BALODREN-612756 format. One record per residue (C-alpha): y, x, z; residue in one letter. Coordinates in steps of 0.05 Angstrom, whole numbers, plus 5000, padded with zeros to 4 digits. Each point is the difference from the previous one (the first is absolute). Example, Ala and Ser with C-alpha at 12.3 -4.5 7.8 and 13.67 -1.06 7.14 Angstrom:
BEGIN
491052465156a/506950274987s/
***
This chain:
BEGIN
570956796856m/502749854932r/494250254954e/494849655056d/503749394980g/500250094926l/493250074982w/497749415038p/505449594963e/498150294930l/492149785018d/502149305009e/504049934936r/494750324962v/494849455031a/505149394987h/500650304922l/492150064996s/499249275021a/505249754957r/496250364940n/493349825020t/502549274999a/502950104933l/494450234967w/495849485028q/505349414979e/499050404927l/492350045000d/500449295021a/504349784936g/496150474957a/493849635024s/503249324984r/502150214932q/492950314983s/497649245018t/505049694951s/499850524947t/491849834996s/500849325003r/505050044941l/495150454957w/494349515018d/505049394977e/501450484935l/493250084987q/498349325007q/505249784954k/498250554945g/492849794996d/499049564941p/494049565039i/504949735049h/505349844950f/501549245006r/503349794932p/504449395002r/502249644939v/506649724989r/503049355002s/502149594943g/494550214954v/498149524949v/492449864981i/497349644943r/492549834998r/496450024926l/494049944964q/497150434952s/493349874955h/496250415056a/503749985066s/505749745044r/505550495009y/507050045031y/506150314980v/505250215054l/507350054989k/506650335039n/505549654983p/504550535027q/497250644962a/497049544943y/492950325002t/493949694980y/492750075028l/492949684973r/495149895061l/492249794996a/497849485038e/497550565056h/505850415002e/504149425009f/496149815065f/502350695025l/507049864981w/500749405044r/497350485060l/505450424995m/504349745058d/501650685029g/495449935055t/493150234966r/498850744982s/496550214942l/494450065040s/500849305022a/500449754924l/494350404988m/496249685049t/502349264985a/497850114922y/493150245030f/499449345042q/502449634939k/496250344939y/494750435038h/502550584966a/503950675020l/505849994958a/503950685015i/502650114934s/501649304988l/504449945062v/503750704991c/501749864925s/502349315011l/505350265059v/502450554948d/500849494945g/503449515047l/504050515033r/502550384931d/501749334975q/503849835061q/496249415022f/498950295078l/506050155037t/497950705015a/504650344942k/496150474953p/501650705008v/498150344932k/500450725026v/498550364932y/504249504957e/505850265048q/498250724998v/499150004922q/506749614991e/504450605047a/496050554958l/502749614937e/506849995033r/499750775013r/497650134931r/505550234948p/500449434954e/503050074932r/505649534969w/495649884940s/494049775055e/504149615034r/502449654934a/493149864983v/498649695067h/505449574989w/497749774934l/493049925010a/500349395043g/506949915024r/500949145025e/506249605007f/497949385043a/504249414999i/500449725069s/499049255010g/495349994941l/495449475030d/505249475015h/502950124924i/493649834974l/498349385049s/507049784973a/498550054929v/493249735007y/501949345032r/506049964947a/495349974941g/495150595006g/494449515018w/500349614929l/497050644972f/493549845036f/499449264982t/494049804950a/504349794940p/504250655004a/493450455003l/497349554943i/506850174962v/500350725023f/493150134966a/501149714928a/506150455003i/496050585019a/494449864949l/505349834937m/504850545024g/494550524992l/498249794936l/507250044967c/500150665034f/494250304960f/502949624936l/507050375008a/496350735017l/495849844934r/505949804954q/504050605031g/506349465018t/502750385049f/500850735024t/499050215068l/502750715005l/506849814960k/505949495009s/502349944931g/500250714975n/501750305071s/494050295034l/503550145062t/502649255008l/492749824979g/496850415059l/504949735050i/498749384987l/492850115008l/500950255070w/504249475020l/494349484971a/495450445044n/504549875059l/500949334988l/491549864997t/499150405065i/504849575036f/497249364971l/492350265015h/501950165076e/503849355009c/493549644981a/496250385056h/505249785048a/501049334981l/492149864993t/500150295073t/505149545023k/496049454970h/494050115049f/505350035062g/499650715011r/505250495010e/503450564953v/503850425052h/501050594950r/502850134929g/504750274953g/501950494964f/496750744992m/499450664958l/493250054978y/499250744977y/506649994973g/499549294964l/502849425029p/496149465017a/499749445059f/495449875058f/497449395043v/495450045063d/494849484992t/495750235064m/500649335034d/495649634951i/494550305028w/500749535055m/497349494953e/493149894969d/497450324933k/502849494957g/507550055017p/498450815000r/498149954926i/505649544981a/505050515025v/496450574966s/499149604937a/508549784995a/502250574979g/495750094929p/499949264996v/508350015010s/499950594939d/495849564959l/505749415005i/506150374994v/496650474935g/497549314967g/507549645010m/503550654974c/494850104941s/500849184983l/507550014993l/500450754965a/495149714952y/503149294990a/507050284993f/499350724970p/506750074980h/503349815067w/504150545034a/494750015059l/494150004966s/499050744998p/501050055067f/495449485016l/494750304963y/501650575041k/498949655068v/493249664972a/497750714979f/501050245074t/497149375033a/493450114956y/500150725009l/500949805077g/494149594993v/495250534972l/501750425056l/499249585058n/493649624978l/497350764984n/494150145049p/500850685000l/506250005030l/500849665073e/505249524976l/499749195002d/493749924957g/496150525041y/501349655071f/499549284957l/492750144991l/498850375065v/502649405037d/495749554956w/493150415005l/501550195074e/497750734981i/503750545026p/501450664965m/497449614935l/502650564951r/497750615043q/492749735011r/499849714922s/501150644971l/496050375045a/493849514984f/500949984924v/500450835015r/494350095037t/495249375008e/500349564939l/495950444954w/493950035043n/500949315017k/500449794924v/493250514987r/496649685055t/501549254970w/498250244931l/493650375024q/498249345043s/500349604931r/495950574961g/505550224958l/499550695027l/494150365017p/499450055074a/500350685033q/494650255052p/502750035070a/500050655033l/498850105073p/506750385008t/503649624953s/507950034989q/500749284983e/500849475043e/495349334984p/505449534978a/498349224998a/499449824935t/504549425008s/508150135002f/502849715069s/506249585004r/504450585013e/496350454952e/501849554944r/507249935016i/500650775002f/496750004937t/504049434967v/506850295035f/498750784979g/497949824927l/505749454992l/504950655026s/497650464950a/500949504943a/506749815030y/502050794993t/497949974922v/504349364988v/506050185028a/499050734963l/499549624936w/506249505021l/504350655011a/497450344936l/502449304960y/506350015036f/501350714985w/498949904925q/504649294993k/505250155042q/501950705038l/496450414944g/504849744948r/506150045047a/498750755016v/499150084923s/507749644988e/502550495052l/496650604972w/502349824925t/507850005028r/499850725012g/505050375052g/500249705066l/493749524987g/495850594980r/502250345059v/498149455047l/493449944965v/498550705013v/502549995069v/496349395025i/494150134959g/499250735025g/500549795068a/494749464993l/495750414969t/500750585045v/498949485066v/494649584968g/496750654972g/499450295061w/497649375038t/495049884941l/497550685008g/499250025072s/496549334993q/495050284948i/498350675041v/498749535060r/495549494952f/496750634971l/498250265068g/498249295024s/494949964934v/497250735019a/498749795062d/495849384983w/496650424941l/497950505059a/496949435044r/496649714940q/497450774982h/503249894931i/504250635010l/494450424994e/498649854936h/505350324952d/497949654938r/499249265029l/507550085028v/502350234928a/496049394972g/503249585045l/507950284987l/497849904919l/497649335012g/506949855038c/503750344940l/495849594952a/502449325034v/507350205001l/499250154926s/496449394978g/505049535040i/504850074938a/495349694953l/500549365047l/507650024991l/505049664950p/501750554940a/507450055030d/497250195076w/494550534972r/504650564986w/504349915057a/493949985045y/496950534974l/505550425004l/501949825072t/492150165015l/501150714974t/506650075041f/496149685066l/493550534984l/504650614992t/503049755063l/493449985038v/498250724969a/506750235032l/498049695062s/492950315007a/502650664977a/505250085049l/494549775055a/495750554974a/505050444998t/500649965076r/493050245010y/500950694962y/506250155054a/500050785007g/495150094940s/501350284926a/498349274972f/505649735033q/504150274944g/495449674945v/500449305030f/507850095015l/501050184923a/494849424985l/503649555045s/506150224967m/497949804925a/497849275021l/506649935036l/503950244926l/494649504976l/501349455041l/507649864973p/496950074930v/495449415002h/505349685043g/505149944944l/495049804946r/497949415047a/507249755013l/501550064932g/494649464981v/502049615061w/506749884967y/503650395047v/501850654962i/500250024927d/498650594970p/497850325063p/504350684991w/495250314947p/502750685012s/499149945075v/492949784987v/498250554950i/502950595048v/496249775059l/493249994964n/501150664978k/501750255069l/493349655017v/496250464955l/503550635025l/499349845078v/492349884982v/499250744965l/503650285071v/494249645043a/495450214950a/502050775012i/500249915072l/492349675001a/497850604958f/501850545048r/496549715058r/493349794968t/496350685003g/500650334936l/495150535012e/495249444996l/501949674927v/494149974959t/499550184926t/499449304984g/506549835039e/503650504964k/496949774934t/502849325008l/506850255015m/500150384945s/498049474961l/505449575032l/505950464980f/497150054932i/500449115004l/507450105022a/502050374939l/496149524957v/502949375028a/508550195005v/499450304931l/499549324963p/504249765044a/505250524986l/499249884926l/501149325010w/506850015026t/502450464953t/497349654933r/507249654992s/504950405023s/501650555050t/497249885070p/504050045057t/500150455057l/498149475051g/493949834951a/497350665001l/500950025073l/496449475008g/494150234962l/500250595043v/499349625062a/494049624974t/496950714977y/500950205072c/496549435025a/494350154956m/500350705025l/499749735075g/494749584980l/495750634980a/502150325066l/497049435039l/493050174978i/497750545059p/503049425051t/495449524963l/493950415011f/502150225069a/499949365022f/494749694960s/494750065057d/505149715051s/503249375030h/505450124950f/496150074939g/500349304972l/507649965019g/501850674963w/495449654937n/504349405004f/507050424996l/497950494944m/497749354958v/507249735018a/503750594985i/497250044934a/501349234984g/507850185021l/499950564951v/496649584949a/505549395015e/505650524989d/496750214937l/499449374973l/506949885018r/502850464945v/496049594941y/501749275028a/507149994968p/496550024934g/494349575018y/501949445054p/493149745007r/498950675036l/505149735059y/493949545014t/495350585015i/504950335030v/501549465053y/492549875017g/498750795010l/506449975047g/495749525042v/494150384994l/503150625022v/503549685056s/493249755021g/496950684997g/505150345041l/499549435056a/493350044999c/499450804996g/505150085061c/497349375039v/492750324993l/502850675030i/502849685056y/494749645014l/495850655003a/505550265049h/498149415050l/492350024979r/500250705039a/501349765060a/494349525007y/494550604993r/497750265065r/493650385016e/495449835061e/497150575030w/494250005049p/501350295062l/494750615009v/498550265062e/502750685009a/498150555047l/506450325012s/507449904988d/500150554945q/494649614960e/503949285020r/506450344964r/496650314944r/496849284982d/506849625010a/503650534955f/493849984947a/500649255000h/507649934995f/500750524951y/494449674946a/503249305010t/507250264994l/496650384927f/497049324979t/506149615005q/503850504963f/494650104946r/498849214989e/507449874996v/503150554960y/493650194964g/495050644992w/504950444962r/504850045056l/495250005060a/496250654951q/507050295006i/500950005073i/492450255007d/500650544955d/505950315035r/496949885069l/494550404978d/504450574982v/504049945064t/494249945050a/497050634966v/506750375009t/501549715063a/493250165030n/499849275026w/493150015010g/499849294981v/498549814923m/501249294962v/495949794946d/501449374971r/503149735064g/494050175040q/501050585060i/495750565000r/500950295072d/498250695008t/503250205069l/495450235048p/501449505055l/496750495051d/505450604985s/506549604983v/504249715050t/502549315005i/507050194985a/497750354937d/495849514976q/506249485005a/504550474966a/495350134939r/499049264987y/507849865008e/501050534955e/495449664944v/502949295023l/507350204993n/498650394929y/496449394971t/504749475024i/505550424969d/496850014933m/498549285005m/507249795018d/502650374943d/496249564943s/498749335052a/505849965041g/501549865076r/498149204996p/492950134978f/498350585042l/503449595067r/494349404978r/494650494980a/500650485065i/499849315038q/494349794964g/496150575009a/501950045074h/497849345012d/493450094970g/497550465051l/497049795062p/503549945056w/497950675034q/501350444934e/506749594993r/501750255072e/497650744981v/503950024941l/506649695028s/500150435063r/498250634965h/502550054932l/504549434983l/504950075060q/501750704969r/501749864928t/506549624975p/496849504958w/494849795063g/504050075061a/502549294994d/492849784986l/497550415058s/505549645049q/498149314969d/492750095013f/501950135076e/504349445010s/494849574968t/494550235045a/504349915056g/501049304970d/492449814987y/498350205072h/506049525026y/497849464959l/492650095027l/502450085067r/503849345004a/494749594965m/496449535050p/493150164958l/499950735016f/504449975065a/493950315040d/497950554953a/501550765026d/503350514964d/493850204965a/498749344968d/507149974985i/499550654959e/494149724968a/502949394975l/506450404975v/495750334951a/496649434972a/506149674985l/501949924926r/506749794974t/500949374956l/506849774969r/501249294974v/505249734958k/503949415023a/495449354979g/493450314993r/493849865037a/495950535030f/495349515042a/497449304972r/497949385040q/491850034989g/500150734980q/494550455026s/502950445055g/499250674996d/506650285022r/504549915061f/507750114995f/505650185040l/507349914979v/504550635010r/505549794961f/502949314968g/497649295004e/493649634981v/499649224994e/493049675021v/498649384956w/494449605016q/496449464957r/498449335027d/494149504975e/504649724955r/501250704963g/506950055026e/503950545023e/503750125063r/502750575034l/497750065067i/502250685028a/504350564981e/498150765015l/504750595013h/499350715022r/494250055049g/496749394982d/493850074977y/494049524960c/492950084977g/496350205062e/494449484990h/498950394931a/500050655032l/495449745054l/495749574966h/501349984926g/502949345012a/503849594940p/507550075008y/502249255031p/507050054962a/503650294943t/504250615024y/506250114949r/506050485014a/505849615004a/503950704980v/498250724984d/495150265046s/496050555029e/493549845032l/494350465045l/493049784972v/494150145036l/493649914964a/494349675035q/495650574971e/504750645038d/499549485058f/492749975006n/499750744989r/504950115062l/495449505041v/493950324993k/503350635031s/504149595054r/496549415016f/505249795056q/505749944950l/495549544960g/498749515060e/506950075028q/502349764928v/494349455001q/502449665070q/507450134974a/498349554940a/495549505036e/505249835054v/505749884936v/494049554960s/499449635067l/507549885015l/501449814930n/495349435007q/502649765051m/505349414993p/504350185063v/501750624966f/501649694933a/507150115004g/500250695006l/499450474931t/494050354981h/503150725027m/502049625061q/493949835015i/497550624988r/505150355050r/498149505051l/492550114995a/502050735022h/503049725062q/492549705018f/496050245046q/492849964993r/496049765070r/492749805015e/499949375046v/492649915038q/497049325005p/503649595055d/504750515006e/507049715017v/505150154949l/505549485021i/500749675066t/503349345006q/505949945043g/500850764991v/506050274952r/497050414944s/503750354947d/494650174955t/498549664929f/492850014983y/496849974929v/491649965001i/497150474946a/492549955026r/497049455041g/502349395036t/504349815062l/499249425040i/506649645032v/498549695065i/504249555034g/500849965074e/494850495008r/496850105065g/501749265024s/495249345001p/504349844938q/498850634958e/498549834928r/499050424935i/506349814951l/498950444938a/495150514974r/504450524951l/497250394951s/501950554952v/506949934969g/502349565061e/504650185049f/502449915075c/505450225044g/506849834958e/502349625058i/501250565036g/502150324945l/505349624971l/501149425048l/500550465064d/495249505040q/493950025043p/493749904962p/497149275012i/493250204991a/494950585016t/496950404940v/493650375013v/495350384959g/494749664957g/492149965008e/499850684961e/506350215010g/506250174957a/504850564964t/506649795006v/506150264976l/505750095052s/507549894992l/504950085060s/507049714997r/503250675003h/496950244934d/501649314970f/507050095019d/500150714972l/496649724936f/505549504995v/506450505019r/496150444942g/499649504942n/507149675009l/502450504948g/495449584942v/503549325001s/505250344961r/494950184942r/496349335010l/505849664987e/501350344931q/492649784978v/501249305020s/504049624950s/500849445034r/504150335053r/506749964970v/502949694940i/500050434947d/504849604954t/505550435032r/499750344930r/503249414962k/505350025037l/505949984950g/496250344943l/496249324975s/506049894950g/501750744977v/500350124927v/
***
């Protein structure tokens, strides 16, 4: 009975528990459902918050607004008093600013702008919002993610104490709090008197009379700048204090002038500027005023320097015996030096900004120098031709020159005058520096040297440091300048003519030497010895630059020895120049003689190294005879010199060793004969000729010095010969350096030949690659070295049974393709290439081989390049990187073409064909690769870099209309129709472009008609949208991307496209035919409101305003072809192009006031 009662009780309890569990799971399920709904709403809200289209900008309260007027238009300047930030807005930008009350999204702002100005302004709205947010004019604070990440990484990076010290000294500021109140009190207490008319007249008189007194005192030598009494240390300290005083007064003038116009100076104080003490004030608030007050504030600093310098000069000149007069003269000197620096248009200081404000031309210096370098000659030549002073050149259909206007526009006249005056100012400043050196600094250093002991140690230490730093800096600039010259010569096709380049160098040398005839007698020898030193420095810089190109080759040792000889020759000429400039007299004669003899011995070392590497087995009988004659001449020349030294007494050991060094140099001259003939038919031939003549002159100069003590007039010949020797060394080293650069410009282009099999394609690729590589080596290094490689290859080919012979760089392939495997064929080719490149590396070096291999590879047709990279290069140590680079390059080409709206509908075969037809074009910064009005036959795609698009208006003035970046393109109409380029395209930085020639494209279209039709339709859509004012606010590339979003649709006659009152979210552009706009269609009040033709649009109300249409649109009598854009696609386009705002903001100089660069640096000396 108990068991019967137990089981029912258990069943009851289990049922009760199950019911409770069921209720629990139901409750959990309901809770999860509520949580899911809440989470869904959360994600929807987050998505809407993160969508930039729905961002609602709200302006901060308390922003100060100032409306100003320039010569061209009205503009507004905004000021945030809390953050002290400023922003300049144009009229249409200020319209958007007034609408940013937090209730309108970016989409609503675009719509409002469209209603006001009838143009889409996606980039304008986004860039404006970004600029306002960055300058803290919006309530939404800027979140600079990348800057925060960079700062975090910098904090984690271990930094040495020296780096921290440098950062601290470079720009440490110590601001004074409440500075504006102090300046206001000073201005009210009497500072305003400085700006009255009587005070300004008195200041002008003081400035003019004081300047005259300063130059009179300088000419008479009344005061010394670097010494106080007989103490040089005290003199330098007083000069430093005078400099601080002038900087302080300079900045005070800026600040008081700012207060005179009622603006604030919220920051200022003391700073360390690269370790030097200075003062600074922030006068940015003056940008709330018109052009006049801004110019006055910029001019206040230099004007104050003139007044202070004039006052101090007057007092010092009037009371020369007064105890303070020497210090006042130092103050005047630092003040006038500050005027020169601040008015220098090449430095972005007061004078430059004053001129920019006056002319209202931003980026004046950059644009002027670019115009003088690139455009001025074309304008001058065209102007002279228009007046019959130069013969007119016949215009070619594909001329590379832009048809230029015969007259100069206003901006071009300004650019010309500014650029030429900048160059003239540099010459005048250099002359003043030399004059000051001779009158003041040179005399002080000479006195310090004559004291001996510590004075000489100071001269050696300071002079050595300045020489090393200055020499390194000047040498680097020389190498950079030579590279720019080589690039210009290559573009003008002058570099291809060795004799023309040599003639230009000789002409420059003659002009530089002839300047000595125009100088006063006491400056003439100083100039010539200084010129000798500078020419030696040029030779050393070029020799070191050429040494890099011989890395890994035997000739690297030759040029290292030559560089060592020039390095020893540099102090020889430097000490002689210092002696003439009254610094060191006499200039250590024994040291100069020892260095000169070491130079001759190092020349012998260089000659021996060269003699070992120039193919002694191919030395001709004539060369051996010439070497023998030079050996005999060495004895004939040295023996009389030896007898001359022993004519009166027993010669010293030093004199005998000196003659031995001279004899060794003449032996080296004989040993260089095979090298001279080995390179005679190469790019280096003229360079070696100059070096041989210069070394011969060096030996002759050394021999003449033996006889000079008995015949003092010989020193004139010796010094003149020294100039010619240094000039010859400079010309020779520069020609050799330019020859290395020239090797990079030549590239053989092989036509594509249809091959029947992969083996034939591989054979053609190998033969073309080898022929170009061998031709490069032969042209650059001469036939003798190439013949050595050719002969050794013949012997090795027979011994190793390659089945491949080389005859003067041409491949004779005897491999039976029907019986040899693909692997064996590749292995044979690989052996030939490895052996050849090893021998070339030993003679030419790795830098040349890298460029030669790259040039040979790039000259192949794309299909052969692919076969060579896949089957040969990737298995070699020298070609693996090139093969891998080719694979990545091919993928990059495919990606760029796929991303282009122009080829968006092309299939894989079309893309592959386009990739094979592309060619690479590298453009240096500042160079134009297509000019406005030039007949177009090429299409350009930007792979790397940045391209500026400049368009000339009817007045002849150029303006920047767009920038092209990676993936952007131009020249599609030239590709399709050969139409002239509508603008000038100029590289802003070094850029790499992909070029598709019209000839290659036409060849592709013949076999792929659909590709040509697709490209034609895409180009027509872009052209149509470009002509529509509604899209004037978009950049050219944005229009191209937007064109890809449009869908083509055919509309039949009377077909309804838009129905009145029925919501439509599609925007239509008419490409062909007409559309009819009808009001109240189907009612007694029906009437035709408008007829829309090609280039007009409809549906904008639904797209932008989200309102139902107010009329019905139907097809015209002949129907129409329309381009449709849905609201969804339009929103996608807007989201995808918000990122361009940063880029566009950098282009426009009107966005942020660039005078932040003036902050605190206007008066630093």
